[in-house]
N, C-alpha and C positions, 0 to 999 in steps of 0.2 A: 521517800520518793526516787534520791539517786540510787540506790538499792536494785529495785524492784526495773529502773529504765537501764540498769547493765544490766540486768538477769533478761530481759525483754532482747537486747541487743544481741546477747549470746547465742540464745536460743537461734532471733534469725540467722545469725551467724553460721551455724551447724547445722539449718535447714539448706541455705546455700549451698553448704560444703555437700549436700544428701542429694544433690540435682542430678538428675540421667548421666550416666556416662555412654563414651560410644568408643570402639574401637574400630577402628580405618585403614585398610593397606592400601598405597599408591605408590606407581610405578612413572617415570621420566618418561616413557613409552613400550607400548606395546608390541608394536614390530620391531624386530632386530635383528644383524645379523650375528652369526657365528662369533664367540671371540668381541664383539663391539659391546663396550660398558654401558651402564645404565643403571638409574637411581633405583630402589624401591626405600618406602619408607611406610612404619606402621607409628601411625599417631592414637595416644589415650589419651582422649578427651575427660577430665573428672576429677576430682580430688585428691583420690588415694588408690592404688591398688598394688598389689602384691608382685606384681615384674610381669615384661609381656612375654609371652613363651611363643618363640618363634614355630614356623611351620619345615617342613624340610626341606630346602631347595637343593638336592646332592645334585641335582641335575644341571646348577650355575655353580661358577670360582667365583668367590667372596675378593675379590680388589682391594677393598677396603673399609672399615667398616668396626666396629659401629660406632658412630657418632650420636651421643646424645645429646639434647635439648628437652626443657622445661623452661615454661614460662606460669604465670601467676597473674590474671588480673581483675580487679574489682570496678564494678559498673554500677553506679546508681545502689551501692551496695550488694548486688551480688558477687561471688565470688566464683572465679573460671581457674580450674587448673588445665595442664596438660602436657602431656611426654611423649617426646617422638626419638625412635630410631629408624636412623638412615644407614643402611649402607650401600658401596658400590657393587655391583655382578655385572656376571658376562655369562651366555649359553656355551657349554659344550659343545653341543650340537645343534642338527637340523630337529625341525618339528615343530608341535605346539603342546606346552608345557602348560599345564595348571598350577601357578601356588597356592598350597589351602591355606586354608583362615588361619589367623594368628588368634591367640585366646590372651586372656587376664583375670584374675580371683579381683572381684570386687563386692566387697562387705559380704563374704561368702559364698555369693553368686559369681559364675565364671559368663562371659561374653566373649563371642566372636567375630571379626572382622570380615570382610568380603574376600570371595575368593579372587584373583588374576590369572584372566591368560595370558601368556605371552606366546608367541608365532614367532619363529627363529627359522630363517632363512640362509640360502650359503654364502657367506660371507666372501671377504677378502683373504684371499690366502697368507697372507704377510701378516694377519690378525689371530692368533691362534688364542686356544684357552688359558692358555699363559700369556698375562701380562705382568710390569709392575707397575708398583700403588702410584707412579708420576705417568705412565699411559692410562690408567684409568681413570686417574684425574683430570685429564686433558681431553678422554671420550665424554667426560661428565657437564663440558661446558655447555653453556643455555639453547635449545634448541633452535638448529638453524630454518631460518624463512625459507630454503628451497624446499623442505620437506614437505612433503602434504598432508600430512599427519598434522601441522601443526595450524595451520588454518583451514576451517573445514566450512562448510554453507550449507546447511540440510532446508530440506523442504518438508514441513509436517503436514498432515492435514484430520482434521476432524472424522472422517470418512471419507472411504475408499469406492464405497458404493451409494448411490443417491436416486432419484427418482426425477425425471423433467423437471425444471422448477425449483428444485430443493437446494437452500443455499448450502455451501460445503466451506466452510473454515481455510485458509489455507496459511502458513506461516512462515517463511525464511527467517533462519537465524544464523548466524555467525559465530562459528568455536574457534578461539584462536588461543596459543600459547606465547605469543608473541606482543612486542610492542608493535601497533599497528600506527602509524604517524598520518594518512590518509588512506580514507575510501572512496572507491568511485563504482559507479553499476558499467561493466562493461556490454553487457547484455541483458535484456529482458524477456524473462515470457512471452511469449506471446496469446496464452491463453482463448485456443481458437475454439472456437464452440461454447464459449462462457461470455455470461452479463457479468461485468466485474463492478464491485461497489469495495474501494477501498476504507481501510480503517485505519487509525492509528498507530502505527507501531508501536511496542512498549520497548522503548531504548535505556530504561534498567538495566545496568550490568550484572547478571547472575554467574554461578560456576555450576556445572555438571560435569558428574563423570562418567565420561564412556569407556568400556573395557578397561576400566581400572586406572586411565588416565584423564586429571582432572583438567578443564577446560574454562575461561571464562567467556561466556554468552551473550551476544546480544542480538535484538531481534531488527532484521534493517525494514523487515516489507510484512503486512499482515494485508487478507483482502479477500473478501466474499465472494465466491463464484457461484453462478446457478448455471446449471448446464442448459443448454438451449436446443441439444438435439440430444438421440438417444445412441447408444453403443457405447466404443470404450473411445475415452476423448482422454490425451496428455496432457500435463502440465509439463512446458518443457522446460530446461535447465536455467535455473537464474546464477550468470557470472558476474563477476564483482573482481574488480582489479585492485591490492593493497600495495600500499608502500608502510612495509614493515624496516623495524631496526634492530640489527643482529652484532651480534660479535664479529670482528673481523678478524682474518684470519692471517692477514700479512705481517710481517717482521715490525718489531719498534722501528721507528725512524730516528729517536733519539733515547737519551739518559731517562727523559720525563715519564716518555710510554713504555720503558723497559720497567719503569716503580708503578706505573698507574694502569700499562697492561697496555693491551693491542688497539684498544679502543675499538668503536663499530661503525658501520656504515648500512646506509641505505639502500634497499632489496626492494625492487617488484613483482609482486606474486597475483596470480589470476587463480580462483578457482573457481568452481560452480558446482551445483547442485544437482542429485540426480533427476531424471524423469520421473514424474508420479500420473500413473494412471488413475482416471475412474471411471467405473462402468456407472453406466445412466440407465437406468430403465425405465421405460415408459409409464405411464402412468395406468391405472388397472381401465378396463370396461366394464368391468361387473360393477351395478347399479351407478356407474355414471351419470348424472340428470341431464337432461337435453340443454339447460341455461346455464351448462359450467365453460368457463370463459377464460381460465389458466391460472388461478388462484392457487397458491400452494405457499402453505403456513401455518398459522394458527392467528386466526383472525377475530373480532368484532364487527356490526353491522347496526348502522342509525341509518333512519329514513326520518325524515321532516321537514314538514311545508311553514315555509317562511308567515302565512296568512292563510285561513280556510275560508276566509268570508270576503269577498271583493266585489267590485263591478266589471264591469262589461271594459276589456279594451283595457284595464288595469293590468299590470303585471304582477305575478305572484313566481316563485322561486321555492324548485325543488331540491332540499341537499339533501344531498346522500354522502357519508362516511364511513371510510375503511380503517380498522384500527388492528393494530397487533405485529406479527413477527414473518418476515416469508418476504416473498419477490413483490413487493411493494411498488415499485418502481414499473412493472411490469402487468399491472391492474389495470385493465382494460376500463373506461364506463360503460356499465351494465344499459343493453339493451330494452327501452320503455316504450310503452303503448299507448300513448297521449289520445286523449276524446277525438274528434276530426275536429270540432269548432274551435280548437288550440291551436295558437301559432308558435311554436319551439324553436328554439336554438339551440347548437351544439354548446354542451355546458362546459365552464371555464374549471378546469383543473387545480386545486391545489395542493400542494405537498409540505408534508412537516414528518421527514424522513429524520433517521441520523441513523450510524454508522459506530456499535458499540464494541466492548469485546464478547457480549453476547449474541451479535448477530447486526443483521437490518429490519429494526423497526420504525415504527414513526404510525402516521395515518398520511388518508387521502382523500380529498373530497372532490366531489364531483357535485357543480350550483348549474341546475336547469334552471332556464329562464320560459319562462308560458306567458303567455297572454290570450285569455276566453274571451271571444270574437261575441259569444250569444249568453244571455243568461237562462240560469236552470241549474242544476246539482249535477255535479260531473264526478265520476268514482276512475281515479288510481290506483289500479292494481297491478299485479305480475312481479314485484319487487325484490321477489325473492333474491339471497346469494350466496351461492355456491364457491365453497373453496374444498381443497384435496389437504388433508392435513397428515403428512407423510409421519411422522410419529405415532399414530394410529391406526397407519394405511387405511384410510377412510373419508367419501366425500362426507363433507356436514354444509346441512344448508339451513342457514335464519331464516325462518319468515319475516314478512314485513306485514305490518296489517294493511288492510283498506284503507285508502287516504279518500276522505270527501273535501267537494270546493265546492261552494253555493256562492253563484254568481248574480247579481243584483244587477237590473237594467244600467246600464251605463249613460250618464250625462252626455248627451248630444251624440251625433253621428261621426264616428271615427273616420270610416275610411271612401264615404260617398259613395259605395259601392254595393254591387248586390252581392250575395253570396246565398249559394243552392248549395241543402245538403240533403240527399235525399236518404238518409239513413234515420232522420227525424219525421220524412212522412208531411212535412207542411210544404207549404205555400210557398214559393221564391218571394224572400223580404228583400224592400225597395230601402238602400239604407241610407242613399241619399237624397236630394232634395229635388234633382234635376235628371234629365237624359246628359250623361256626360261625352266627353269626345266629337263635339261639336262646334267646329273653329269659328271664331268671330273674328270681327273686323277686316281692316284693307288685305285682300291675298295678295301674293307675292308676285305677279306674271312677270312673263319675259318675250321680248318681240321672237316673232316667229323666222327673225330672220339672221338673229343674232346665233351664226354657227360655233360650236365649240373647235370644228377642223379649221387648222388654220390660225388660230388662235395666239397669242402667245401665253397663254394658258397652257394650251395643245406642247407647243415647241418646249416651254419649262418641264414639260410631264415625261416627254422624247425624251432630251436630254438630260435629265436628273440620273434618271437610273445607270445611263453608259459612265459620266462619271465619276457616278458613287462606285459602279464595279471595277473601273481603272484605277483609282482612292484603294479598293479595298485589298486588288493587288497587288498595287506597292507597301500596301501596310504589314500586310501577308510575308511579301519576302525580304523586307527589313527585319519584322521578327526572324525569318526562321533563319537571318545572319545571325542575328544576336544571339539565337539561343541554338547555335552548334556545339558551343565550347561548353558543357552542362558542368564544369568547374568555376568557370566563368561566373554564368548564371547564378551558380548558388552562393560566390563571394561577395556577387552584389543584393542578393536577396539576404544576405548573412544581419545586416545592423535591421532591416525590417523583422526577420522571425526572434532578434532579440529585444527589440520592444515589447513582440507580443508576448513572448516569455517575461520579461518585466513585470507587465502589469497582474501579472498574479503575484508575485514580490510587492506590488502596490496595497493591493486588496490586506495583506497577511500585516503590513506599516498600520495598517489604516486597523487593524484590531488588535495593533501590540502583540501581534504572536511572533515574537523573534526568532524561534527555534524555523518555522516553515518559514520567513522572511531570509532567513539568510541559506536557507538551501534554493529559494527558488532563485537568490539572487547567483548563487553557483553556477543552478544550472544553466541559468543567463549566461553568465559571461562562455562556461565548459562550450556553449551549444554554437556563442557569438562564433570562437575563435576555429570551432570546428568547420563550419561554415565558411566562414571567410577564406581558411588558409588549407580548405583542403586534407586536413587532418581525421584521419579514419577515427573510432572511436575507441576502438582497441590502442591506437598508439598515439592518444592523446595527454599525454605525460607532461611534468612542468618543461622537463628538459628540452622537450620538442617545441611546445609553446613556445619559450624563450628565446629558438634557434631560428622557428620561422618569425620573430617580430625582429629580429634583428639582420636577417637577409632583406626583408624589406624596410629596411632602414628604421625604425622604432626609434622613438630616442632613449634613454637608459631609461629616463625618470620617469614616463610611462611605462615601462616594462617592472621598474621598483614600485609602483602606486597601483599594476596588475596584479602581482605576488604578493604583493600586501594584502587587497581586497581578501584575495583565494586564500591566503593562509586564514583569514579574519571568519572568513564564511566557515571553514573547517575545526577551527575553536568552537565556534557557538554550535555546530553541530554535538560534537562530543563533549565539548567544557560550557552550554550556555552560561554559567554562575561567571565565567572569566570573559569575557567579552558586554563591554560597556557601548552607550555611546548612542547617537542621537539616531535612528533609523531613518528620518527623513534625510539626515545629512547623507548619510551611507547610501541611498538611494540616487539623490540626486550625481554623489561621485559618483557613482556607478554610470549613471545615462553620460555625465561627461566624460569619464573614460573612453566608453566605448564610441562616442564622439571624434575623440581626440584621437584613439586606432586610424577611425577609417578617414580621417583629414590627413596623418602622416603616411599612410601607407599607399596613397593616391598617386 
């Protein structure tokens, strides 16, 4: 038995060694200056191979390399190996050059890597193509945060041409190759002409290769935009501000920095996405049903009565449910022709709509209350539902069966009134027991000599409007004086606006959604500080906030409490598992913190 187990284990190991292998080429940057050194790496993942055959790189000068590295890992019995060759190279002249794929022979077959395109621009005259190894090693230090190539934000849509009312998935992703310490939204796109329904973004970090450069990628916003008018609609840029950590270029201050390196510094970087244009097409007029009410998507339809046999003056409900995927939020209640003998009310609308990765879906229910006043048999018809399916590019009509309601004679007289229905060709029916609206009892008579003119009520009615006008003018002038200073008005209302923002955090606290709770706490604090101290969103940095608090004589302990709360919110956004604590205590501490700042700045 032991021998069999050993044989099976040996076979499984051999099988794991025969996993598919891949050869890739990656560069540290794909836009360089003439003579600027950068890294190129050829990586072979797998177990064995006869070696990597490099492509022709005559347009580049090799400063250093090759540096060879290999690794082997065993996870759950799966063995994986990788080998990489790294060179430090520099371009000899300007132009656009494509480095051909590298190749390797594995188990008798040849695999190739991806080609890489390098754009070479005019460089510094002092940095020629000739350079020492030391110069090359200095040029390949960690990417600078000031380079636009190291932090990118891209807007992607699932379609650039859509019908009016058709949902378009919009995703904003950040691509980065540096350490991001803090991320804040500098400017949100306006989405003019769209109805929006936000979805939860996928905050999981992945990696993507763009033009041969590998980036870490995280989605920062995802929404579904439903165009409301035809023509070309533009999604404005999404702008963010990041606090990143980069290697410092200053000289070492002491011997320890000389031994360990020159250290790092934090730098603020702004970047924004490119605008995206969506061409919105009108719905086709051919074969457009007369009862179409604007539904776009793919839906099902259900019509039912709470009961089909009632007594006169008893209530009955007509329930219509529209389910599926599309612009459910914008679906209007259907117009129904009820029998004339029915008393009807506006429908109650109930929504059960969710926004997921696949789009907006769910159901919408319309509940009509009807009260038949006369006995008889009644028919409710013309309840068909029509929607436009953009996938099939056609209108779809779902028919509804005719609904019959049998009404028996009611118990007693409901309203004691006459109801005349000429369409029934019947004589008017007396529903009450006697003639109505004849007043009985003692009449309220008035002496003819009691005149209103000159009475106390007359003078009160005469002077009251004048006093009210004077008070109105006084209040209006007082209000104008208070509102002259827009900055002061905004500052006075800062606490009120912060409490409104904190209401969303309180809802997430009740549902124990930590990520959204900390996000709302952060938005509430930054919004309060921006309004209170008149700091624009583009200048709302940690340093400006601290300076503003110190200028208003806020205590140092309060400032430290504020920065600690902001740090906790940022940690919770990017490392939720590293943050612990009672959400209720954090919420109460945030409210107390805003109150403390408000009291100390008076």
